[in-house]
N, C-alpha and C positions, 0 to 999 in steps of 0.2 A: 641622374649624372647628362651632363650635358656638353657635345662635342660641334665647338662649329656651331651650330641650326638648333632646333627646335625638338625637343619630345615628344615624339610621337607616342602611344596605347595601343595596343594589337589584343582582338583577342588570348593570347597566350603569352603578351609580356611587352614588355617596352620597348620603343626600337627610336634607334634618332639617327637621323637622316642633315647634313651637314648641307645640303641643299633644299631641303622642304619649305616652305610658306609657313609661317606661321599663324597664317589664315587660313591656310588651301591644299588636298594632297595633291599628290598622283598620283591616277586610278592607271595600270601598266599595262600599257596597250591602246589605251585609249583615246591615245596622243594627245592627250591634252589635262587639261587641271581639270580635278571635275566641283563637285561642289563644296562649298565654306563646309568648312569644319567645326565645328564646337571646342573648345580646348580639355582636356580628360577631364576636368574634375568637376567640368559643368554637365558632362554627359553623364545619363541615368545608367544605374548599370543595368546587362543587357544578361544576366548570365540565367543558362539555358534549365530548363524546368529539369532535366535527367540530373543531371550537374547540382540542382539546388538539393531534388533528393536524396541524392549521393550522401552531400552533407550531412541532411538533417541525421542520414540511416549510420550513418559515421561519429553521431552525438547520443542515437539512440543510448546503446549499450551503457553510452555516461549519465544521463543520466542513469536510469536502468538501475545501477550497481547503484547509487544515490538514496533513491528512494529506495529500492529494499534497505541500504541502512540503518531505514531507523520503519522497517515493514512494513511500510506502504501497499508493496503487492506483495504475490507467497511468490512467483515464479522470474526465471528470467525471459521469460517467451514477452517477446511486444512486435508490435509497427505502426508506422506512423498511420494516425486517421486521421480523417479532416482536419481543417480545421476552428471545424464550425463547433465541434466535440470537447472543447473547451486543450487548456494548458496539456493536460496530466497526461488526458484523454487521447489524447494529438501522442504523448509520445508512447505510451502506454497504454496496450491491449487492454480489450475484456475477455480474463481466461477464467476459467472457473477457479474458485478456490480448493482449495485441499484440506479435508478434511480427516482423523484417526476416526481407522474402523474402530469395535469392538474389542480388540485384543489387543490395543493401540494403548485406548484408551484406560485399559487396565492396567497392567505397564505403565503406564507413566501414574498413574497413583499410587500404586506400589510403590514404584520408584518414589514419587513425593511424599507417599508418610515414612518412608525409615527416613529419607532426608530431614527433615523438621516440622514443625507446626506450619509454622511461619508461611514454606514451599507448598505446602498438604492448601491450605486457605487460599494461594496467588491463584495456585493449577484449576480447586472445586470455586472459584466466583468464574472466573473463564469457559471452563468445562461444565458447568453447573448452573452458568446463571448466563452464562453472553457478555459480560463485560470485555468492554477494552482496555487495552493495558494502564491508557490513562485512564479509566473510572477505574480499574480495584487498587491506579496508583491513588486515586483523590479520598479513596473509602473511609470513612469517620465511623467510627460506633455510635456513636448518634444516628448515621444512617440507613442503620443493624435492626432492625426489630425480625418481626416475621417477614418477612421482604426485604429488597436490598434496596431504597432511595438514590438515585443516581441524578448528585445535584446540580451534576454542568455534564451531559450528554455533546453528542456531537451540533457542530452551528447554536451548540447555547439548551438545549433541548433536554425537559425535565423528564423522569420517570420512576415509578414504581416494578420492583423484581422478584417476582416468589418464590422466595430458598427452599432448596432443594435439601434434602432432608440434609443429601451429605456436606455441601455452602453450610448448615446451618451445624452441626456437628461439628464442621473443619471451622469456624469463625467461632465459638463456644473453646472453644478448646481452645483456640489463640489471645483469645479476652482471658482464658482465667490464666493461663500463665500469665500471660505480657500485663496483666496488670491495669489502670489509668492513667498509668507513664503522660501516655503520649493518645492526645485527640482521634493520628490516625491509625485506620487500621496494618494497616504495613510501614512502620518505624523505616524513618532513614536512617543515615549516620552522621557523624559533624554537626552537620549544625544544618542538614535538613530537619525539616520533617518529617517525611512521608518519603516512600523508596522511588530513585530517579525512575526514567521510564530504560534508563540504559540497565538501570539494575537488572527492575526488572525481566526484562531481554534476555539478561543474558544468563538470570537464573530458572527460566523458563526451556531455553535450553539448550543450557546444562540436563533436567534431568530431563528430557526426551529425548538426549543424544543415550545417557546415560539407559531409559529406556529400547534403545534401538529403535529408534522409533525413526522412520528415512531422514533425510538432513534437509528436506525442500519442505517437512511440517516441524518443526521441529522451531516454530514462531510463537509468539503470543496469540496469534488474526485466525491462528487454525485452531486450537480450540473452545474461542468461539462462533466458528465455519461449523464446528463439533456439536454444540447445543445445538443451531440451527436444523445439523442436517438430523441430527436426532428425536427434534422435539417432530419435523417435520414427518419422518416412518414413524413416533411414536398413534399420528394422529389429528399432529392438530393444525389448522389449514389455514393458510401463507400469511392473513389477518394477525393474526393475536400475534402468529411468528412477531409478523411488523412489529405489534409493538413493545413486545420483551424486548428486541434489538436495535429500536431508537430508530429505525431507517426510514430518511421521510417520502420514498416511495415503493410504492410496492413493488417494482418492478427489478429495481432494487435488490429487493424477498424474494423473486424467483425463481434465483437465481440454481438457487437450489434445490430446485425442481429437476438439473442435470447431473445432482448429483446424488439425490437419493433413489437406486437402482431399486430399493424393496418399493419405493412408493410408485415407484414408473413398475414395478412389475406387473401390481396390483388393481394399477389400473388397466393395463390390458386385461388382466385373470377377470377382469369382471365383462368383459367381452361373450354376447353370447356366443 
């Protein structure tokens, strides 16, 4: 809005002055005109670092909620990280993954077994083969033999995973019931050839909650974390776990060292 003069920009709001010169501004108490001032639209923004950080912090919970909706993160804890660490890590902190303990896994397997052969197979390929949800729903019968062949993992990588007997039995039972009507292990509905990511996530969440597993663990990736922790506690070295999980970096796999209390305790106990 212009009232008989020029429109000027201050740090907090726009002000108007009916006597202001269009190219100069008056400094109170200076006794005269100050330096020529650029129009507001030409001046660079000078947001204070504290204000910028506060604005980012207000955005973080929103971004976190969106990412958690697709199960890209495990919990709501977050903090602002340096820009150099990437957009995702800028919004999300390096939080410890969550894994099911033995009692929780047993309860989940029991509930899945009572639910359906499909649900049991879905749980076992994640908890006993470490598949990501995207890898599980894309699994085809041609990829299953004495091991699972992941055609396209994260980053387009391929890998083989030996089948645990629980996963082998669950898949064999599902195949016997389902037959060869669909090339995908986990058939979809309507025009979808395989189960959707959303549907698979809902199944796992429903089963976990029915097994009285805490909500923060009631998601697909917690089963993958469970697979990694159990491998570590069984004595597998990090390099083997890295290959089975399809991690690009060993440092990503090493975070499970912080979850394996038995592994850490045995290391301490080994001291003289």
